[in-house]
N, C-alpha and C positions, 0 to 999 in steps of 0.2 A: 174803814181802812181796808185797803186791798192787800192781799197777801201775794208775795212773789210766787211765780210758777215754780213748782218743785218737781217737774217732770218734762220729758221730751215728748212733744205731741206725736212724733213719728216712731215712738218706742214700739217694737214688735210685740212685747209682752202686753202693753196697754191695748194694742189693736186686737189681740186675741181675747183679752179679758172683756173688752168693750163688746165684741160679738156675742160672748156668752151672756153678759148682763142685759144687753138691750134686746135679746131674743125673748126675755121673760115678759109676760103680759103687763102692760102699763108702766114698764121701766123707762126711766129717763136718766140723763147725765147732767151733772153740774160741776163746777169747780168750787170746791170747799176748802178753804184755808190752803190754797195752792195745789190741791190734789184732785184728780178726776174722781167724782163720787157718783154712785149709782143709787137710785131711790125710786120708790113709789110715793107713799105718804111719808115714809121714814127711810133712812139710809139702810142699804143692805150690803154694799160693797164699796171699798175705797182703794184706789191704786196708790201705793206708796205709803210709807209710815215712818215713824220714829219711835225710839224707846226713851223711857224716862232718863234724863240726864245726858242724852246724846243727840240733841236736836240738830246739831250741825253735821252729824255723821250721815252720809248718804248710803250707807250699807243696805238699808231697807227701802231704798227709793224704788226698787223694782220688786214690789210685793203686792199682795192683796190682803186687805183687812176684811174679816167677815165675822158674823155672829152665829157660830155653829150650834148644833144641839149639844146637850150636856155630855153625852157619851163621846162625841167627836172632840169636844173641848178637853176632856180628860185625857184622851189619847194624844192630842196635840202637845200636851205639856211634857211628854217624854220624847218628842220627836224634834231633833235639832234643826229641822227646816222651819219650825214655827217659833214665833216670839210673841211676847206680850207687848202690844203697842201702847205708847203713851196715850193718855186721855181716854181711850176706848177699852183698854184692858180691864180696868176695874168693873166694867159692865158686862164682861163675858166675851168680849171680842178677842180674836187671835189674828196674828199676821202670818202669812205663808211667804217666805222669802223665795222668789223665783230663781235667784242665783245660787241657792244653797245646794241644789241638785237638779238633775234634768226634770223639767216640769211635766207632771202627769196632768194633762188638760182635762181628762175625765174626772180626776180628783178635784181639780179647781171648779169644774162645773157642779159637782156634788156639793162642795162647800158653799158656793154662791147660792145654789138652790136652797140649801138648809137655811142660810141667812135670810133669803127672800121669804121663805115660808114663815119665818119667825117675825118678820116685820111688815109684810105686805097686807093690805086689807083682805078679808076672807073672800070677797067676790073675785079678786084677782087670783088668789091661791087656788080657788076652785077651777080655774081655767087651765091649771097644770095637769099633765097626765097622771 
């Protein structure tokens, strides 16, 4: 069963996130459950999310979901820009809402890289500086 598209392909946030993600070694993009998703062997970033109990709310449609390191995860819990995404949250993923404040793309790049380092094969991670 195909899922409906839950994003605008011309979204400027997606375009910027796509450049960050696809610059990483071996990274590719696929549509997963209606969201652009970035992966190597495993997912490391997803554009757009939902929270438990609010699947029809598009508030988080312009966000990035990542799997950060433990310290960053703990810091995100007290930052209002972040949320716990449905389905992924119980596994340590967090969402950063791009519309909650002006986006710091350096921070987004750091979060994506943390997630990449946690999920990509060692041979690809070794290619990072």
